[in-house]
C-alpha positions in Angstrom: -17.4 66.1 103.4 -13.6 67.2 103.6 -12.2 67.8 107.3 -11.5 71.6 106.6 -15.0 72.0 105.8 -16.2 70.2 108.8 -14.3 72.8 111.1 -15.3 75.6 109.2 -18.8 75.0 110.0 -17.9 74.0 113.6 -16.5 77.3 114.3 -19.8 79.1 112.8 -22.0 76.7 114.8 -20.3 77.5 118.0 -20.4 81.1 116.9 -23.6 81.7 116.4 -24.7 79.5 119.6 -22.4 82.1 121.9 -24.0 85.0 120.3 -27.8 83.6 120.8 -27.2 83.0 124.5 -25.6 86.2 124.8 -28.6 88.1 123.3 -31.2 86.1 124.8 -29.2 86.7 128.3 -29.9 90.4 127.3 -33.3 90.3 126.9 -34.2 89.0 130.0 -32.2 91.6 131.7 -34.5 94.4 130.9 -38.3 95.2 131.2 -40.5 94.6 127.9 -42.7 98.0 127.3 -46.2 96.9 126.0 -49.1 99.5 125.1 -52.5 98.6 124.3 -54.8 101.4 122.6 -56.2 103.8 125.2 -54.3 102.4 128.4 -51.1 103.3 130.1 -47.6 101.5 129.5 -46.9 98.4 130.9 -43.9 96.9 131.7 -43.3 93.0 131.6 -40.4 92.6 134.3 -37.3 90.2 134.1 -38.1 86.9 135.5 -37.0 86.7 138.8 -34.6 84.6 140.4 -35.0 82.0 142.7 -31.1 81.2 143.9 -28.7 83.9 144.7 -25.4 84.3 146.3 -26.4 85.5 149.6 -27.8 83.1 152.5 -31.1 83.8 154.4 -28.9 83.8 157.2 -26.5 86.7 156.1 -29.4 88.5 154.9 -30.8 88.4 158.3 -27.4 89.3 160.1 -26.8 92.1 158.0 -30.4 93.8 157.6 -30.4 97.1 158.6 -32.8 100.5 157.9 -31.0 102.2 155.6 -32.3 105.9 155.9 -30.3 107.9 153.4 -29.7 106.9 149.8 -28.1 107.7 146.7 -29.7 108.6 143.6 -28.5 105.7 141.6 -29.6 104.1 138.8 -31.6 100.9 139.5 -31.5 98.0 137.2 -35.2 96.2 136.0 -33.9 92.9 137.3 -33.5 94.7 140.7 -36.8 96.2 140.4 -38.2 92.9 139.7 -36.5 91.1 142.4 -37.8 93.4 144.8 -41.2 93.3 143.8 -41.2 89.5 143.2 -40.1 89.0 146.7 -42.6 91.4 148.0 -45.7 89.7 146.6 -44.7 87.5 143.6 -46.2 84.1 142.5 -44.4 81.2 143.8 -46.9 78.6 142.4 -49.5 79.6 140.0 -53.0 78.1 140.7 -56.0 79.1 138.4 -58.3 79.7 141.4 -60.0 83.0 140.6 -60.0 84.1 143.8 -56.0 83.7 144.2 -55.6 86.2 141.7 -52.7 84.2 140.2 -51.9 82.0 142.7 -49.9 81.3 146.1 -47.1 84.0 146.5 -43.7 84.7 148.4 -45.9 86.0 151.5 -48.1 84.1 153.8 -51.9 85.1 153.7 -54.6 84.0 156.0 -56.9 81.9 154.1 -54.9 82.8 150.7 -57.2 86.1 150.5 -54.2 88.2 149.8 -55.7 91.9 150.9 -52.6 93.6 150.0 -52.1 95.8 146.7 -48.3 96.7 145.7 -47.4 99.8 143.7 -43.9 101.4 143.3 -43.0 104.9 142.6 -40.5 105.0 140.0 -37.9 107.6 139.7 -34.6 106.2 138.4 -34.8 102.5 137.1 -33.0 101.6 133.8 -35.3 101.4 130.9 -38.7 102.3 133.1 -40.4 105.9 132.6 -40.4 107.8 135.9 -43.8 107.3 137.6 -46.2 105.3 139.9 -46.9 101.8 138.9 -49.4 98.7 139.8 -48.0 95.4 140.5 -49.6 92.7 138.6 -48.2 89.6 140.4 -50.2 87.6 138.1 -48.3 88.7 135.0 -45.0 89.8 136.7 -45.7 93.2 135.4 -46.2 96.8 136.2 -49.2 99.2 134.8 -48.4 102.8 134.8 -50.9 104.8 136.8 -49.2 108.4 136.8 -47.0 109.5 134.5 -44.5 111.6 136.2 -42.0 111.7 138.9 -43.7 112.2 142.1 -40.7 111.5 144.6 -41.0 115.0 145.8 -44.5 114.8 146.6 -44.4 111.5 148.5 -41.8 112.8 150.7 -44.0 115.6 151.6 -46.8 113.5 152.1 -44.2 111.4 154.6 -43.5 114.5 156.6 -40.5 115.6 154.7 -38.8 112.3 155.0 -35.7 112.8 152.4 -35.5 109.0 151.9 -38.4 109.3 149.8 -37.8 112.0 147.4 -33.7 110.2 147.0 -34.2 106.4 146.8 -34.8 105.4 143.2 -37.8 103.5 143.7 -40.3 103.1 146.9 -42.7 100.2 147.4 -46.1 101.3 148.4 -48.4 98.9 150.0 -52.1 99.2 150.5 -55.0 96.8 151.4 -58.2 96.0 150.7 -59.8 95.0 153.6 -63.1 93.5 152.1 -61.0 90.7 150.9 -60.8 89.2 154.3 -63.6 90.7 156.4 -66.0 88.2 154.8 -64.1 85.3 156.0 -62.5 86.6 159.1 -64.4 89.7 160.2 -62.6 92.2 162.5 -59.8 90.0 163.4 -59.0 90.1 159.9 -58.8 93.7 159.4 -57.2 94.5 162.9 -54.6 91.6 162.6 -54.4 89.1 160.0 -54.1 91.8 157.3 -51.1 93.6 159.2 -49.7 90.4 160.0 -49.2 89.8 156.2 -48.1 93.4 155.7 -45.0 92.7 158.1 -44.2 89.4 156.1 -44.2 91.0 153.1 -42.0 93.9 154.2 -39.4 91.8 155.8 -39.1 90.2 152.4 -38.2 93.6 150.6 -35.8 93.9 153.7 -34.4 90.7 152.9 -33.9 90.8 148.9 -32.8 94.2 149.1 -29.9 93.1 151.4 -29.2 89.9 149.1 -29.0 92.8 146.3 -26.6 95.0 148.3 -29.4 97.5 148.7 -30.6 99.4 151.6 -34.6 99.5 152.8 -36.6 101.2 155.1 -40.2 101.0 156.1 -42.0 104.4 156.3 -45.2 104.3 158.4 -45.5 108.2 159.2 -47.4 109.8 156.4 -50.6 111.3 155.9 -53.2 108.7 154.7 -55.3 110.9 152.5 -52.4 112.8 150.9 -50.8 109.5 149.8 -54.1 108.1 148.6 -54.6 111.3 146.5 -51.1 111.3 145.2 -51.3 107.9 144.2 -54.9 108.3 143.1 -55.9 104.9 144.9 -59.3 103.4 144.9 -61.8 104.4 147.3 -61.7 100.8 148.5 -57.7 100.7 149.1 -56.1 101.9 152.3 -52.3 103.1 152.0 -50.6 101.2 154.9 -46.8 101.3 154.3 -43.8 102.8 152.3 -40.5 101.1 151.8 -38.0 103.1 149.7 -35.2 100.8 148.4 -31.6 102.0 146.8 -28.1 102.4 147.3 -27.1 103.7 150.6 -25.4 106.9 150.9 -23.2 105.6 153.2 -21.9 102.6 150.9 
């Protein structure tokens, strides 16, 4: 083949490779919506990253509770990273009781009694509403199809940060998962230890993303349960609004 033709095809090949790489990278940055007949929309979240530019030590030193937020849009990548930090799978295991595998949060006897929801108000490419996080598939399934941040704020004694933040991570617990193995000690101690581990993960991940977070325990349980339409066996425990701090 003449040299000129070789150079021509080499340029074509390089151009295609660059274009394909950019297209592939772009595809992983967005949540992918799926929907089956008679079901609510679900979003497959971008794959979480396991390396970042902020060390654990830096995140610990900088961590503070931020109580005022901009209603500034978050990316699907940021949402993905926050939810993965809260309760994501780090080692898939086929054992059914693990519901997907080992996670970012230590759990007594790997019982994983927590459930994670997220109230979405302003995330690129994801409709506003309430969603349940499914760790096993790293996706969110919509449970409420409207922006409920105003109502969530009212259920939490009018705290404005829950109205203003683009997302709020909501924790509930299924105590029966741990009672059979650990009894009342599991209910009174182990569940709340696990909750603290997970909430700190959210704080540190938010800091690594240059976002703010604030754990909220002051709310009316029944109002939050009704608003989120939680199953009868789930008890709401914690709310963590996440977003860009208004002071930045």
